[in-house]
N, C-alpha and C positions, 0 to 999 in steps of 0.2 A: 567430382572428377577434375583432376588438374595435374599440371606439371610445373616444376620449379627449375629455373635456370639462374645462373649468375649474371649472364649478359643476354639481353634480348634486343634484336634489331627489328623494329616494326616497319615493314615496307619491303617490297621486292624489286625496286627499280635500280637505277645506276648506283646510287649512294650505298645501298645495302651490299652490293657486290664488292665495292671498293673497301667498305668497312671490313667485310669478311677477309679479304686478302690481307689487309693491314693487321688484323688480329692474328692470322696464321703466321705471318712473317715475324711478328713480334713475340709469338708464343706466349701470350699472356693469359691463357686459359687451359683448362684440362678438358679431356674428351667428354662431351655431353654437357658442358657448362654454357655453351654458346648456341643461341637459337635465332633463326631468321623466320619471321612470319610474313607470308606473302599471299595476296589474293589471287595471284597468277602462278607463274612457273618460277624456276630459279632466276635470280637477278640477271637482267640483260641490258644491252646498250639501246636505250630508247631512240636515239637519233637514227638508227637503222630503219625504223618504221617509216620514216618519211623519205628515205633514200633507197638503199638497196632492196628493201622489201617490196617496193612498188615497181621494180623493173619489169618490163614485159617479157624479157628473156633472161634466164639464169638468175632469177631473183634470190636474194639472200634469205635463208631460213635458219631457224634454230636447229642445232646448237651452235651455228657458226658465229653468232653475235652475242653469246652470253658475255657478261663482264669477265675479264677486264681487257678485252681485245681493243676497245676504243682508245686505250692509252698504250697500245703495242705491248701489252702485258699478258699474263697467263689467261687461258680460257677456262673459266670456272664452271664446269659441268656439274651435274648432280653427283657424279662419281667423285669429283674433286672434294665436294663438301663432305661426303661420307668418309673419304680418306683423311680429311682434316678433323674429323670428329665434330663437325658442325651440324646441328639438327635443322633440317628444313621442314617447316610446317607450311605446306603449299595449298593453294586453293582455299585459303582460310581467311574469313573476314572477322576483324575485331569490331565488336559493336559498342564496347564501352571500356573505359580505362579509369582506374582509381589510383591516382598518383600517391596519395597518402598511404594506401595499403600496398602499393607496388604490385598491382594486379591488372591483368587484361582479361576481358571476357569475350570469347569467340561466339560466332553465330550458332555454333553447335552446342553451346552451353559449357564449354571447357574453360576453366580458369587457368591462366598461365601467369606465374609470378616471376619476379625478377629482383635482382639487387641493383643492377644498372640497366637503364633503358636508353636506346638510341632511336629517336623518332626520325624515320626516313620515309614518311608517308607521301612525300611529293605533292603533286597537285592534280586537280581534275580539270577537264575541259569545261568551259562555260557553255551552258546549253541555251538554245534559243528561247525556251520557256522562261528563263530568268529575265528576258527582255520583253516578255509579254507576247511572244510569238509561239503559237502552238503547232504541233504536227511534226516535230523532229523525230518521231518514232517511225516515220515512213521508211520502207525498205531501201529506198534510194537516197536517203539523207545520211551522210557520213560525218563522223568526227574522227580525230586521230590522237589517241593518247596511250592506248595499250594494244596488245596483240589481238584481242577481239575486235577492236575498232579497225585495225589494219586489215584483218581478214575480210571484214564487211566491205571495206573500201576496195580491196582487190577484186572481190566478187562483183561489185558494182561496176568497176572499170572493165572487167572481162565481158560484161553484158552490154557495154556501152560503146564499143569501138565504132568510131565514125560518128558518134552522137555528140550531144551538147552537155557540157558540165558547167555549173555555176559555182564558183568558189566565193564564199562569204568570208571576208577578212583579208587584209593586206599585210599581215605580219609574217613571222617565220613559217608557220604551218601553211598559211595561204600560199606563200611564194613557192615553197618546196613542193607542195601538192600540185600546184598549177603546172610546174615543170614536169612532174611525173605524169600527169594527165596528158599533156601534149605528147610526151614520149610514147604513151599508149594510144596515140592516134585519136585523141578526143579533142573536140573544139572547146576552148575554155574562155569564159568571161569571169573576170574578177570584180567583185563589188565590195566597196568599203567607203566609209563616210569621210575619211581623211583626204587631204589634198594630194597625198602621194603615198606610195607603198612604204612599209617599214617606218612608219611615222615616229616611233619612239627612238629610233636610232639614226636613220638616214637624213641628210639634208635634202633640200629640194633638188639640188644639182646632182647629187649621187643617185637619188631615186629616179631621176629622169633617165639616167643611163640605163638602169636595170629595166625600167618600164619600156624603153625603146627596144631593148634587146628582147624582152618577152614578146613585144608586139611583132618583132621580126619572126618569131617562132609561131605566130598565129594567135597569141593571147589578146583578148580585148579587155580594156580597163573601163569600168564604170565607177567613177569616183564622186564623192560628195553626196552620196545618197545611201539609204539602208533598205534592207529587206523589211517588208511589212506583213506579207502572207504568201501562201502558196495556192496554186491551182492543182487539183489532183484528179486522177481518173477513177473509174469505178472500183479498181483494186486497191486504191489508197496510195498509189505511187504519185510522186510529184511530176507534173508535166510542165509547169511554168512557175517562175519566181516573180512575184509582184513587188515592185520597188516603190519607195515613198514618192519618187518623182513621177510616178504613173506608168513607167515602163514595165512591160511584161517580157521576161527573158525565157525562151524555151529551155527546158532542162530535162535531160534524161537521168541526171544525177546531180546531187548537190553536196559539196564539201564545206563544212563549217569550221572555221578556225578563228574564233573571236576572243581568244584569250584563255587564261587558266586561273584557278583559284586554289590557294594552298589548302591541303587537307588538315585542318586544325581542329575540327569539331570535337574530336575525342578529348581534347585537352583544354578547351575554352572554359574559363572559370576556375581552372586548376593551375595553369601556368600563365606567366605574363606574355602578352601578345604585342606585336608592333609591326607596322608596315604590312599587315595582312598575314603575318607569319608568327611562329613561336620565337620570342626574343631570347637570344643567347649572348653570352659574353665571348671574349676572345678565345676561350677554350671550347667553344660550342656547347657550353653548359647552360641549361635553362635556369629559371628561378627556383627550381627544385634541384638540389645538388646531385641527386641520383639519376637525373634525366638530362639527356643531350639531344640536340636536334641538328640535322644536316640536310643539305640539298635545298630543293625548292621551298621547303616548309620553314627553313631557318632564316631569321632576320638577324644578321650579325654585323659587328663593327668593321668598317673598312678603314684601316690605318691611313691609306693613301688619301682618303677623303676626311681626314681629321676625326677618324673613328665614328663617322656618321653611320647610323644603322641602315643597312640595305638588305633587301631580299632579292636575290639574283636567280632568275629563271633560266639557267643554262647548265648543260652537262658538265662543263669544266668545273664550275663551282660545286656541283654535287660530288664529283670525284675528290676534289681537294678538301672540302670540308669534312667529308666522311673519314678520310685518312687522318685528318687533324684531330677529330673527336676521339678516335681510337688511341692515338698517341697520348692525348691528354688524359684519357681514362687509365691507361696502363702505366704511363710515366709522367704524372702531373708535374713533378718537380723539374723535369728536363724539357718540358714542352712550353715554348713561348706562346704568346697570343698569336692567333692566326694573322698573317700578313698577306692578304690575297689581292692580286691584281686582276680586276674584272676583265674578262676576256670573252668575246663572242665571235662566232664564225659561221659561215654557211658556204655550201658548194652546190651549185646547180648548173645544168648544161656544162659548158666549158669554163664557167666562171667560178672564182674562189676568192672570198674576201675574209679579212680578219680585222677585229677592232679591239683596242685596249683602252682601259681607263674610263673616263666619263665624258659624255658629249655636252659639256657646258663650256661657255666662253665664246669668243669670236672664232669663226671658222675660216681656215685658209685652205683652199683647194689647190691641187697641183696635178700635173700630168696630163695624159691624153684621154679625153672623154669621148672621142669621136669614133675610133675604129672598133671592130668586133672583138679584137684581141687587145683591148685597151689595158693600160697600166696607169692607174690613177689613185689618188688618195686625198686625205684631208687631215689637218691638225686642228685641234681645238685648243685655244690659248686663253687662259684666265689669269688675271693678276700677273701678267708677264711670264707665265709658266705654261709648259705643255700639260694639258689636262687629259687629252684623249688623242688617239691616232687611229686612222682607218687606212687600209690598203687593199686594193683589188689587184690580183694577178702577181703577188709577190712570191719570193722564195723564202726558205727557212731563215737564211741570214737576215733578210730584210725585215721579216716579221719579228725576229728576235730583237733587231735594232729598235723597232717601234716600242716593244715592251720595255726595253731599257730606258729610253728617254722619257716614257710616261712615268715609270716608277721613280726615276730620278727627279721628276718635275723640272726637266731642263728649262732653263730660262731663255726667253726670247724678247729682244728689244726692238726688232724691226720686222714687222709682218710682211712687208713687201720683199725683203731679202729672204724670209722664210719661204714665201711662195716661189721665188726664183730658184732657190736651192732644191725645194721639193724633197724627194726621198733621200737625196744625197745628204741633207741635213741630219737625218736620223742615223744614217750609216756613219757619218763622221763623228757625231756627238757620242754615239754609243761606244766608240772605240777609245774615247778620251779617258784619262785618269782625272777625276774631278774632285774638288772639295765637297764637303757635305752639303753646301748650299747650292750646288749645281753650277752650270756654266751658262753665261749669258751669250747669246748669239753674237759673234763678232769679237768676243773677248777671249783672251787666253787664260787658262786656270792660274790662280794666284799661287797655288802650290800643288804638288802631286799627292794624290790620295787614291789608293786602290779600292774602287767601289766593290761592294759586296751585294749590290742589288740583284735579286733573283731574276731569272729570265723564264718566261712561260713559253715553251716551245710549241710548235704547231703539230704535235703528234696526233691530235684528234683528226686532223684533216687527212693525214696519210693513212690512218686506220680505216677511214671510209672512202678510200680512193676508188672504190668500185662504183661510185656514183656515176652512172651512165657508162662507165667503162669504155669498151671499144665502140659502143653505139654512138658515142659523142661525135665520132669522126664522120658520121653520116649527115650531120647538119651542114 
């Protein structure tokens, strides 16, 4: 029993939806030649699960956040896929892949063959058992990666109003879930081993602001320690979290956000791997010419970083690499190597930040870190050039300015002057016509050259502007 397709997209997350839209717009297939295999439903915008999905009133539900609304684009419902002649194979798990034979075997025993495969398998949440801690199957221990996880989390919150929640992890999921729990009138304690939250991106000074803000909303931070075990009642529910430092934290529910791992197991030993993902070239093509990889699972060269191979765990990367892979498949001679500017963002409570580039080099902070409506930022400077830029509370023009100066690797000769100018530096420099080598702070361009550097707009933020919506004004 089996089916054959020309193109198969394996995975049903963000990347799969954006790949489908790119196929449809380029018209590079005939009806019935393109298939998407998903363990869940039709592709949807995963960021909604930690934002609008968790709202206590008027929560977002499917079909409202199917792809590609996250980029202010079309809403791809199952009806849309049918109209486009794209086969959806939903609720289906692939248990093995044979790259040489170009076949996939499903859990039901069906063989699906392809001529070209796009791996969009994403990543899975790391489980406590992988760190030697048992018991995460308890009804009130929650992870957040897919719809099933989100529904379990919502049910736990609904039965926990006024109670205590312990959030394990201080990264993206931990911070966004903590905010959602507070909004649902649940007392929150965050536990993580690092010195401050968002340790992979934030500086200590930036983290201090967000931690103080969360504290003002009732969140308690327990840093520099880890979970070791749980206390449970007779029904198996967790009642207390036991930490390595000996503290016992009361818990009516636990949310675990300790990282993710790319879903590469189907292709290990068949395709080259790097940085924990499937290694691809600038066309998103793997070591097998008929297989491409996109999104969280793909490790691809970043031109801005001298083509260093990176695996980026963010929705913007998933969207853009998916589109690029389809372009490379359908029009290889017209498609240049991907030139991606790493971009990260988050929005919680009334706060909204964006980051571009790489957080390497010397850090220069600027702006107001004191008020609740603060506007502040930071530049990272390496070898006399801007390597990264962060801004809280900016507008579209300001965020675009940051993206421009990071992509241009704008030169900086005086860090004290950079600190003094702050955001104005990015605004001014982004409007300049510059030579290929960039502009040194304080210098005038040697000659005029019209830059063609791309700008990554903040469309993702506006698409999820419902985050706390009107309820934000009550704080």
